[in-house]
C-alpha positions as semicolon CSV with decimal commas, in nm:
position;residue;x (nm);y (nm);z (nm)
1;X;-1,827;0,275;-0,392
2;X;-1,805;0,286;-0,008
3;X;-1,470;0,112;0,018
4;X;-1,320;0,091;0,368
5;X;-0,965;0,105;0,232
6;X;-0,839;0,403;0,034
7;X;-0,498;0,427;-0,139
8;X;-0,387;0,782;-0,228
9;X;-0,124;0,784;-0,500
10;X;0,033;0,992;-0,761
11;X;0,360;1,128;-0,896
12;X;0,611;1,255;-0,634
13;X;0,554;1,620;-0,536
14;X;0,183;1,647;-0,633
15;X;0,065;1,654;-0,264
16;X;-0,062;1,307;-0,214
17;X;0,062;1,277;0,149
18;X;-0,124;1,590;0,244
19;X;-0,439;1,467;0,066
20;X;-0,405;1,126;0,239
21;X;-0,385;1,303;0,583
22;X;-0,691;1,517;0,492
23;X;-0,894;1,217;0,366
24;X;-0,821;1,019;0,685
25;X;-0,907;1,325;0,908
26;X;-1,235;1,375;0,727
27;X;-1,334;1,017;0,786
28;X;-1,250;1,046;1,152
29;X;-1,447;1,366;1,181
30;X;-1,748;1,187;1,047
31;X;-1,721;0,928;1,323
32;X;-1,527;0,648;1,169
33;X;-1,238;0,507;1,364
34;X;-0,965;0,559;1,108
35;X;-0,591;0,461;1,062
36;X;-0,380;0,648;0,816
37;X;-0,067;0,445;0,709
38;X;0,237;0,560;0,512
39;X;0,419;0,319;0,289
40;X;0,608;0,602;0,115
41;X;0,985;0,573;0,179
42;X;0,990;0,963;0,193
43;X;0,827;0,932;0,531
44;X;0,646;1,271;0,528
45;X;0,313;1,168;0,678
46;X;0,436;1,269;1,023
47;X;0,518;1,622;0,892
48;X;0,178;1,660;0,744
49;X;0,011;1,568;1,068
50;X;0,271;1,743;1,289
51;X;0,330;1,434;1,496
52;X;0,615;1,191;1,537
53;X;0,532;0,848;1,385
54;X;0,676;0,502;1,400
55;X;0,582;0,132;1,379
56;X;0,301;0,160;1,636
57;X;-0,026;0,362;1,558
58;X;-0,047;0,691;1,755
59;X;-0,346;0,906;1,814
60;X;-0,357;1,225;1,614
61;X;-0,703;1,358;1,658
62;X;-1,037;1,213;1,789
63;X;-1,100;0,892;1,603
64;X;-0,776;0,922;1,396
65;X;-0,450;0,718;1,441
66;X;-0,140;0,722;1,223
67;X;0,157;0,487;1,156
68;X;0,470;0,510;0,955
69;X;0,637;0,165;0,964
70;X;1,008;0,097;0,915
71;X;1,028;-0,143;0,613
72;X;1,400;-0,212;0,665
73;X;1,330;-0,332;1,021
74;X;1,051;-0,549;0,898
75;X;1,296;-0,706;0,639
76;X;1,535;-0,782;0,929
77;X;1,257;-0,949;1,130
78;X;1,152;-1,162;0,833
79;X;1,512;-1,281;0,764
80;X;1,554;-1,372;1,126
81;X;1,235;-1,585;1,112
82;X;1,336;-1,754;0,787
83;X;1,676;-1,839;0,951
84;X;1,499;-1,985;1,253
85;X;1,281;-2,204;1,027
86;X;1,577;-2,308;0,822
87;X;1,768;-2,433;1,120
88;X;1,494;-2,690;1,181
89;X;1,462;-2,800;0,823
90;X;1,805;-2,805;0,651
91;X;2,127;-2,986;0,747
92;X;2,359;-2,796;0,981
93;X;2,642;-2,794;0,725
94;X;2,421;-2,608;0,478
95;X;2,321;-2,331;0,723
96;X;2,622;-2,097;0,650
97;X;2,534;-2,089;0,278
98;X;2,169;-2,034;0,359
99;X;2,250;-1,749;0,599
100;X;2,476;-1,577;0,330
101;X;2,193;-1,609;0,076
102;X;1,945;-1,449;0,305
103;X;2,171;-1,160;0,397
104;X;2,218;-1,087;0,018
105;X;1,840;-1,115;-0,044
106;X;1,776;-0,875;0,247
107;X;1,947;-0,593;0,061
108;X;1,745;-0,634;-0,255
109;X;1,469;-0,380;-0,338
110;X;1,221;-0,669;-0,392
111;X;1,256;-0,779;-0,034
112;X;1,168;-0,429;0,092
113;X;0,856;-0,418;-0,124
114;X;0,753;-0,760;0,002
115;X;0,805;-0,652;0,360
116;X;0,588;-0,349;0,287
117;X;0,311;-0,575;0,149
118;X;0,324;-0,775;0,472
119;X;0,293;-0,461;0,681
120;X;0,010;-0,337;0,459
121;X;-0,172;-0,666;0,481
122;X;-0,148;-0,663;0,862
123;X;-0,342;-0,327;0,868
124;X;-0,580;-0,427;0,595
125;X;-0,681;-0,735;0,795
126;X;-0,757;-0,518;1,096
127;X;-1,026;-0,321;0,903
128;X;-1,363;-0,425;1,027
129;X;-1,235;-0,515;1,377
130;X;-0,983;-0,253;1,496
131;X;-1,051;0,011;1,233
132;X;-1,353;0,112;1,034
133;X;-1,147;0,284;0,764
134;X;-0,780;0,267;0,646
135;X;-0,620;0,538;0,435
136;X;-0,282;0,448;0,277
137;X;-0,038;0,720;0,186
138;X;0,127;0,535;-0,110
139;X;0,472;0,559;-0,260
140;X;0,502;0,739;-0,603
141;X;0,299;0,591;-0,888
142;X;0,528;0,325;-1,023
143;X;0,598;0,186;-0,677
144;X;0,227;0,184;-0,596
145;X;0,148;-0,017;-0,903
146;X;0,418;-0,277;-0,825
147;X;0,297;-0,294;-0,468
148;X;-0,073;-0,342;-0,545
149;X;0,011;-0,623;-0,798
150;X;0,274;-0,795;-0,581
151;X;0,028;-1,029;-0,402
152;X;-0,101;-1,158;-0,732
153;X;0,252;-1,192;-0,885
154;X;0,394;-1,363;-0,572
155;X;0,125;-1,625;-0,534
156;X;0,229;-1,853;-0,823
157;X;0,594;-1,822;-0,703
158;X;0,506;-1,929;-0,349
159;X;0,292;-2,205;-0,490
160;X;0,589;-2,335;-0,694
161;X;0,813;-2,323;-0,382
162;X;0,544;-2,512;-0,190
163;X;0,535;-2,793;-0,451
164;X;0,910;-2,818;-0,458
165;X;0,923;-2,847;-0,078
166;X;0,638;-3,106;-0,078
167;X;0,821;-3,316;-0,340
168;X;1,142;-3,299;-0,129
169;X;0,946;-3,402;0,186
170;X;0,805;-3,703;-0,004
171;X;1,152;-3,802;-0,111
172;X;1,271;-3,781;0,245
173;X;0,982;-3,991;0,373
174;X;1,057;-4,261;0,102
175;X;1,421;-4,261;0,207
176;X;1,317;-4,310;0,568
177;X;1,105;-4,623;0,471
178;X;1,395;-4,770;0,266
179;X;1,631;-4,723;0,549
180;X;1,387;-4,855;0,796
181;X;1,425;-4,544;1,024
182;X;1,054;-4,465;1,016
183;X;0,873;-4,162;0,871
184;X;0,955;-3,813;0,990
185;X;0,672;-3,706;1,224
186;X;0,771;-3,345;1,283
187;X;0,583;-3,090;1,068
188;X;0,814;-2,905;0,832
189;X;0,828;-2,542;0,952
190;X;0,925;-2,419;0,596
191;X;0,633;-2,598;0,443
192;X;0,402;-2,465;0,706
193;X;0,522;-2,112;0,653
194;X;0,488;-2,147;0,265
195;X;0,129;-2,259;0,301
196;X;0,053;-1,972;0,536
197;X;0,228;-1,726;0,300
198;X;0,020;-1,850;0,006
199;X;-0,307;-1,806;0,197
200;X;-0,203;-1,460;0,314
201;X;-0,131;-1,339;-0,037
202;X;-0,456;-1,476;-0,173
203;X;-0,640;-1,285;0,102
204;X;-0,445;-0,974;0,026
205;X;-0,526;-0,984;-0,341
206;X;-0,892;-1,021;-0,251
207;X;-0,895;-0,731;-0,006
208;X;-0,713;-0,506;-0,258
209;X;-0,969;-0,562;-0,527
210;X;-1,292;-0,606;-0,332
211;X;-1,257;-0,356;-0,037
212;X;-1,031;-0,090;-0,158
213;X;-1,022;0,203;-0,412
214;X;-0,729;0,420;-0,540
215;X;-0,757;0,792;-0,536
216;X;-0,498;0,940;-0,770
217;X;-0,354;1,295;-0,711
218;X;-0,236;1,484;-1,022
219;X;-0,151;1,833;-1,160
220;X;-0,285;2,009;-1,471
221;X;0,047;1,955;-1,644
222;X;0,102;1,747;-1,953
223;X;0,375;1,523;-1,808
224;X;0,209;1,459;-1,478
225;X;-0,123;1,389;-1,648
226;X;0,035;1,137;-1,884
227;X;0,171;0,940;-1,582
228;X;-0,173;0,968;-1,413
229;X;-0,357;0,830;-1,725
230;X;-0,114;0,542;-1,749
231;X;-0,165;0,456;-1,386
232;X;-0,545;0,481;-1,419
233;X;-0,545;0,245;-1,711
234;X;-0,319;-0,013;-1,552
235;X;-0,515;-0,005;-1,220
236;X;-0,846;-0,051;-1,400
237;X;-0,715;-0,336;-1,624
238;X;-0,581;-0,505;-1,306
239;X;-0,923;-0,488;-1,149
240;X;-0,880;-0,200;-0,900
241;X;-1,149;0,061;-0,841
242;X;-1,071;0,428;-0,900
243;X;-1,194;0,686;-0,665
244;X;-1,224;1,056;-0,759
245;X;-0,922;1,210;-0,918
246;X;-0,781;1,519;-0,729
247;X;-0,629;1,796;-0,942
248;X;-0,404;1,979;-0,702
249;X;-0,220;2,323;-0,721
250;X;-0,443;2,484;-0,973
251;X;-0,341;2,850;-1,034
252;X;-0,609;3,124;-1,014
253;X;-0,846;3,116;-1,318
254;X;-0,734;3,458;-1,447
255;X;-0,371;3,333;-1,484
256;X;-0,439;2,986;-1,621
257;X;-0,234;2,939;-1,938
258;X;-0,349;2,748;-2,249
259;X;-0,136;2,437;-2,153
260;X;-0,294;2,417;-1,805
261;X;-0,639;2,482;-1,948
262;X;-0,597;2,203;-2,200
263;X;-0,467;1,960;-1,945
264;X;-0,754;2,052;-1,714
265;X;-1,015;1,993;-1,989
266;X;-0,856;1,653;-2,064
267;X;-0,866;1,553;-1,697
268;X;-1,236;1,653;-1,666
269;X;-1,322;1,446;-1,969
270;X;-1,100;1,151;-1,904
271;X;-1,206;1,099;-1,547
272;X;-1,569;1,206;-1,554
273;X;-1,665;0,856;-1,438
274;X;-1,492;0,843;-1,102
275;X;-1,527;1,225;-1,069
276;X;-1,274;1,516;-1,046
277;X;-1,199;1,739;-0,750
278;X;-1,001;2,052;-0,813
279;X;-0,794;2,233;-0,549
280;X;-0,639;2,580;-0,588
281;X;-0,268;2,643;-0,549
282;X;-0,185;2,746;-0,186
283;X;0,098;2,956;-0,058
284;X;0,211;2,675;0,167
285;X;0,127;2,314;0,230
286;X;-0,125;2,265;0,511
287;X;0,000;2,079;0,813
288;X;-0,170;1,977;1,141
289;X;-0,539;1,895;1,194
290;X;-0,654;2,259;1,195
291;X;-0,510;2,350;0,856
292;X;-0,600;2,008;0,712
293;X;-0,965;2,070;0,810
294;X;-0,958;2,386;0,596
295;X;-0,834;2,175;0,309
296;X;-1,123;1,933;0,365
297;X;-1,363;2,230;0,333
298;X;-1,205;2,305;-0,003
299;X;-1,245;1,951;-0,111
300;X;-1,615;1,960;-0,020
301;X;-1,670;2,287;-0,206
302;X;-1,459;2,203;-0,512
303;X;-1,607;2,377;-0,817
304;X;-1,569;2,053;-1,022
305;X;-1,752;1,850;-0,764
306;X;-2,101;1,733;-0,892
307;X;-2,190;1,513;-0,589
308;X;-2,072;1,472;-0,235
309;X;-1,792;1,222;-0,244
310;X;-1,764;0,969;0,033
311;X;-1,421;1,038;0,166
C-alpha cells in the first residue's frame, strides 16, 4: 500500500521516534516533500533530528520539514474560541458558570487528546497540497490506539450535541413567535461550530483508514511482543492498514538467547503478511540526518526483508 500518511508506533523505549525520523528522511531523499510530526508528549523528535522544533514546521534536510506542536497551548486556544462562541449564544448571567466548566474541562486528559487530534487533522488535510507525505511519530501504543479511534468515537457525541442544540433553537424560535418578537435571524455560532466539528471528524476518520498505515516498532522480547500483537489486532479490527513491523535492537546472532530466538520466530510468523524488518542493536541511538541515513541503509538491507518496502 502506497499510503501518503504513516504512523510509527510502539511501546515506549523501542526506538519509534528514531524510526519515524529515518522513515521521513528516506521519503524526502527519494524526492517526496515530507513532513514529520510528533504527537508524543515525550517530545524527542527534535533530539533525533538535532534541531529545535515547535508549532511551526522547520526545514531539516532537503525536502524534509519537522514539527512538534504544543498540545496544551492548543487546548488553551480551543477553550478561548468556545468561550467566544458561548458569549454570543448563552445568557450573560450563565457565562461565569460556563467559563468555570471550560476551565475544568481544559485540565482533563481527554481535552489534550482531542486537541492533538485537531492538530493531526490539520496536517493530514495538507497532504496532497502542501506535503506529499506525512510521517507521524506517535505516542506509546495505548495512546496511539485511543488517538486513532477518537474521531470515530467523538462523531456520535458531537451529533448528539448538535441535535440538542437544534432542539433548543427550535424552542427559542417558537417562543419568539408566541411573544410576537419575531424569529431570531442570527446564525447560532455554537451550532455552526458543532456542524463543522462533525464534518471534520468524519473527514479525519476517512483519512485515517483510507490514506494511512501504521508501522509498529517492537523488540524481540515476550512482554513487548505481547503489546505489539494486541495493538496489531485492535488496529486491524478497527479498519487500519498495517505497514511492515520493525524489530529493533536485535543482539548479535551469536549471543541471541532462546527467549529472544523464540520471540523473533513468533514475530516473523505473526507478521509475515505486512512484512518484518530487523535492525541490530547499536551502541548509541543515531541522531541527525547523516546518522539517520546510515540507519536507512540498514533498513534497506535488513536480512528479513523479502521485498523493497515503500517507506
